[in-house]
C-alpha positions in Angstrom: 42.1 -71.6 17.5 40.7 -70.2 20.8 42.9 -67.1 20.6 41.7 -66.5 17.0 38.0 -66.8 18.0 38.6 -64.3 20.8 40.2 -61.8 18.4 37.3 -62.1 16.0 34.8 -61.5 18.9 36.8 -58.4 20.0 36.9 -57.0 16.4 33.1 -57.5 15.8 31.8 -54.6 18.0 34.3 -52.1 16.4 33.1 -53.2 12.9 29.4 -52.8 14.0 30.2 -49.3 15.4 31.9 -48.3 12.2 28.9 -49.4 10.1 26.6 -47.3 12.4 28.2 -44.0 11.5 25.6 -41.3 10.8 25.0 -40.7 7.1 26.0 -37.3 5.8 23.3 -34.8 4.7 22.8 -34.6 1.0 23.4 -31.3 -0.9 19.7 -30.6 -1.2 19.2 -31.1 2.6 22.1 -28.7 3.4 20.6 -26.1 1.0 17.2 -26.4 2.7 18.7 -26.0 6.2 20.9 -23.1 5.0 17.9 -21.4 3.4 15.8 -21.7 6.6 18.6 -20.3 8.6 18.9 -17.3 6.3 15.1 -16.8 6.5 15.0 -17.0 10.3 15.8 -13.3 10.9 13.2 -12.1 8.5 10.6 -14.4 9.9 11.3 -13.2 13.4 11.0 -9.6 12.3 7.7 -10.5 10.6 6.4 -12.2 13.7 7.4 -9.3 16.0 6.4 -6.4 13.9 3.4 -7.7 11.9 1.8 -10.9 13.2 2.0 -10.1 16.9 0.5 -6.5 16.6 -2.2 -7.8 14.3 -3.3 -10.6 16.7 -2.9 -8.3 19.7 -5.2 -5.7 18.0 -7.9 -8.4 17.4 -7.5 -9.6 21.0 -7.7 -6.0 22.4 -11.0 -5.4 20.5 -12.7 -7.7 22.9 -11.6 -5.8 26.0 -12.5 -2.6 27.6 -9.0 -1.1 27.8 -8.0 2.5 28.4 -4.5 3.9 29.0 -3.5 3.4 32.6 -6.3 0.9 33.4 -6.5 -2.9 33.5 -8.2 -4.7 30.6 -11.7 -6.0 31.2 -13.2 -8.6 28.9 -16.5 -7.3 27.3 -16.9 -9.6 24.4 -18.5 -8.0 21.3 -19.6 -4.8 23.2 -16.9 -2.7 21.7 -17.9 -3.7 18.2 -21.6 -3.1 18.8 -20.9 0.3 20.3 -18.6 1.4 17.5 -21.1 0.4 14.8 -23.6 2.9 16.2 -21.3 5.9 15.9 -22.1 8.4 13.1 -18.4 9.0 12.9 -17.8 5.3 12.0 -20.3 5.4 9.1 -18.7 8.7 7.9 -15.3 7.2 8.1 -16.4 4.1 6.2 -17.8 6.2 3.3 -14.8 8.6 3.3 -12.3 5.8 3.2 -14.0 4.2 0.2 -14.3 7.5 -1.6 -10.7 8.6 -0.9 -9.2 5.2 -1.9 -11.2 4.7 -5.1 -10.9 8.3 -6.4 -7.2 8.7 -5.4 -6.1 5.4 -7.0 -8.1 6.3 -10.2 -6.4 9.7 -10.4 -2.9 8.2 -9.8 -3.6 5.6 -12.4 -4.6 8.0 -15.1 -1.8 10.5 -14.4 0.8 7.8 -14.1 -0.3 6.1 -17.4 -0.3 9.5 -19.2 3.1 10.5 -18.0 4.6 7.1 -18.7 3.3 7.2 -22.3 4.8 10.6 -22.8 8.2 9.7 -21.3 8.3 6.5 -23.4 8.5 8.6 -26.5 11.8 10.0 -28.0 11.7 13.5 -26.7 14.5 15.9 -25.9 15.5 15.8 -22.2 13.7 12.5 -21.6 16.2 11.2 -19.1 16.1 14.4 -17.1 12.3 14.3 -16.9 12.4 10.7 -15.9 14.7 11.5 -13.0 12.7 14.7 -12.1 9.5 12.6 -12.0 10.6 10.8 -8.8 10.8 14.1 -6.8 7.3 14.0 -5.3 7.7 10.3 -4.5 11.0 10.5 -2.7 10.2 13.7 -0.7 9.2 13.1 2.9 5.4 13.1 3.3 5.7 15.7 6.1 7.3 18.2 3.7 4.9 17.4 0.8 1.6 17.9 2.7 2.8 21.0 4.6 3.7 22.5 1.3 0.2 21.7 -0.1 -1.3 23.1 3.1 0.4 26.4 2.3 -0.8 26.3 -1.3 -4.3 25.8 -0.1 -4.2 28.6 2.5 -7.0 31.1 1.9 -4.9 34.2 2.8 -1.3 33.4 1.8 -1.8 30.4 -0.5 -0.4 30.4 -4.0 -3.6 28.9 -5.5 -5.8 31.7 -4.3 -3.3 34.3 -5.6 -3.3 32.6 -9.0 -7.1 32.4 -9.2 -7.3 36.0 -8.2 -4.9 37.1 -10.9 -6.7 35.0 -13.5 -10.0 36.7 -12.5 -11.6 33.3 -11.7 -12.6 34.2 -8.1 -13.6 37.4 -6.3 -12.9 36.1 -2.7 -10.6 33.5 -1.2 -11.5 29.9 -1.2 -11.0 27.9 2.0 -10.0 24.6 0.3 -9.4 22.7 3.5 -12.2 24.3 5.6 -15.4 23.6 3.6 -17.1 20.2 3.1 -17.4 20.7 -0.6 -13.6 21.1 -1.3 -11.8 19.5 1.6 -11.9 15.9 0.4 -11.0 16.7 -3.2 -8.2 18.9 -2.0 -6.7 16.0 0.1 -7.1 13.6 -2.8 -5.3 16.0 -5.2 -2.4 16.4 -2.8 -2.1 12.7 -2.2 -2.4 11.9 -5.9 0.4 14.3 -6.7 2.7 12.5 -4.3 1.7 9.0 -5.4 1.4 9.1 -9.2 5.2 8.9 -9.8 5.1 5.3 -8.5 2.5 4.4 -11.2 4.4 6.3 -13.9 7.8 4.7 -13.2 6.2 1.2 -12.9 4.3 1.6 -16.2 7.3 3.1 -17.9 9.5 0.1 -16.9 6.9 -2.2 -18.4 6.7 -0.2 -21.6 10.4 -0.6 -22.1 10.0 -4.4 -22.4 7.5 -4.2 -25.3 9.3 -5.1 -28.5 9.4 -2.1 -30.9 8.7 -4.5 -33.8 5.1 -4.8 -32.6 4.5 -1.0 -33.0 6.3 -1.0 -36.4 4.0 -3.8 -37.6 0.9 -2.0 -36.3 2.0 1.2 -38.1 2.4 -0.7 -41.3 -1.1 -2.1 -40.9 -2.5 1.4 -40.4 -3.2 1.3 -36.7 -3.6 4.7 -35.0 -1.8 5.7 -31.8 -4.8 4.9 -29.7 -5.2 1.5 -31.3 -1.5 0.8 -30.6 -1.9 1.8 -27.0 -5.1 -0.3 -26.6 -4.1 -3.5 -28.3 -0.3 -3.6 -27.7 0.7 -1.4 -24.7 -2.2 -2.2 -22.3 -2.1 -6.0 -22.8 1.6 -6.0 -22.2 1.1 -4.1 -18.9 -1.7 -6.2 -17.4 0.5 -7.9 -14.8 2.3 -4.7 -13.8 -1.1 -2.9 -13.6 -2.4 -5.6 -11.3 0.5 -5.4 -8.9 0.6 -1.6 -8.9 -3.1 -1.2 -8.3 -3.1 -3.8 -5.6 -0.2 -2.1 -3.7 -1.6 1.4 -4.2 -5.1 0.3 -3.0 -3.6 -1.0 0.3 -1.4 2.0 0.8 -4.1 4.5 0.0 -6.7 2.9 2.2 -4.2 3.0 5.1 -2.9 6.5 4.4 -2.8 8.7 7.5 -0.4 11.6 6.8 -2.5 13.5 4.1 -5.6 13.7 6.3 -3.7 14.4 9.5 -1.5 17.1 8.1 -4.0 18.8 5.9 -7.4 18.7 7.6 -7.1 16.7 10.8 -10.3 14.9 9.7 -12.4 18.0 9.4 -14.4 20.0 8.7 -17.2 18.1 10.6 -15.7 14.7 9.8 -15.8 15.4 6.1 -12.3 13.9 5.6 -12.2 11.5 8.6 -10.9 8.2 7.1 -10.6 5.1 9.3 -6.9 5.7 10.1 -7.8 9.1 11.4 -10.7 7.8 13.4 -8.4 5.2 15.1 -6.0 7.9 15.9 -8.6 10.1 17.5 -10.2 7.3 19.5 -6.9 5.5 20.6 -4.4 8.3 20.9 -6.5 11.4 21.7 -9.3 9.8 23.8 -7.1 7.0 25.1 -9.7 4.3 24.4 -7.5 1.5 23.2 -10.2 -1.2 23.1 -12.6 0.8 20.9 -9.8 1.9 18.7 -8.8 -1.7 18.1 -12.5 -2.5 17.4 -12.5 0.2 14.7 -9.4 -1.3 13.1 -10.8 -4.8 13.1 -14.2 -3.7 11.6 -12.4 -1.9 8.7 -10.5 -5.1 7.9 -13.3 -6.6 5.8 -13.5 -3.3 3.8 -9.8 -3.5 3.0 -10.0 -7.1 2.1 -13.0 -6.4 -0.1 -11.3 -3.6 -2.0 -8.2 -5.8 -2.6 -10.4 -8.7 -3.8 -12.4 -6.5 -6.2 -9.2 -5.1 -7.7 -7.6 -8.6 -8.0 -10.8 -10.1 -9.5 -11.3 -7.4 -12.1 -7.7 -7.6 -13.3 -7.7 -11.4 -13.3 -10.9 -11.5 -15.4 -9.5 -8.9 -17.7 -6.2 -10.8 -18.1 -8.0 -14.0 -18.9 -10.2 -12.3 -21.5 
């Protein structure tokens, strides 16, 4: 009897240890952990390339920092100083004009081209592929080509206008205040409208043909079909495309830098060009960061306006 009790007492700890084995993770928990592991590289890249530079730019705006010198905390002095610049006010207006007009031109051109290429025309597939050429070309090549086209002495546009008898002397498209901004907008719109066209064309391909057939039977015109069938079917695509294009256009740097350099007399100086001039040319990093931070509300405002208008339109 004593030996039996001893054996039971010896076996008890092993039974308790066996009962305390850790429970295995469920399938859902394993999927969550696996998903987080897969997202880790992307999150690290996002933190290093986006979040950290963004926070560092805000932090730098509160310091007097030049290249080769130590940073000195100055509080809001950089922001107060930047607001008094005439160049800042000009850049604010130029950025708004450039963004609104360029996005509107790209929208109209993209929608028109998409409607045409959605029809059953000969060579439709070729034109659809050819449409992407301006979008896939490097920005450096595109804007240098447009710079040659605008040249007052050797540019193709002046030669064509001379031959047509529309002008009697060359036009300096990029050297006068009256034509510089519109010239930059045209070049930028030419490169950017294929993104609109391809996106809208993809949306039009999803519209059931039966809707157009029923509308034709009811006597609807082409404009009525476009207004009441095509456009409502594209509201979500239009919202995404306009939102992305507004952000990209407001932050565009290559067209201004390669065509005009911000001139003449700050006529085309957008905020990205102003940041470049202050930070890279004048080496004033604190003031350049202040300019970037001050333009942040403008960008957020443009995005909110576009999103609000499209949301109300979609609900209506």
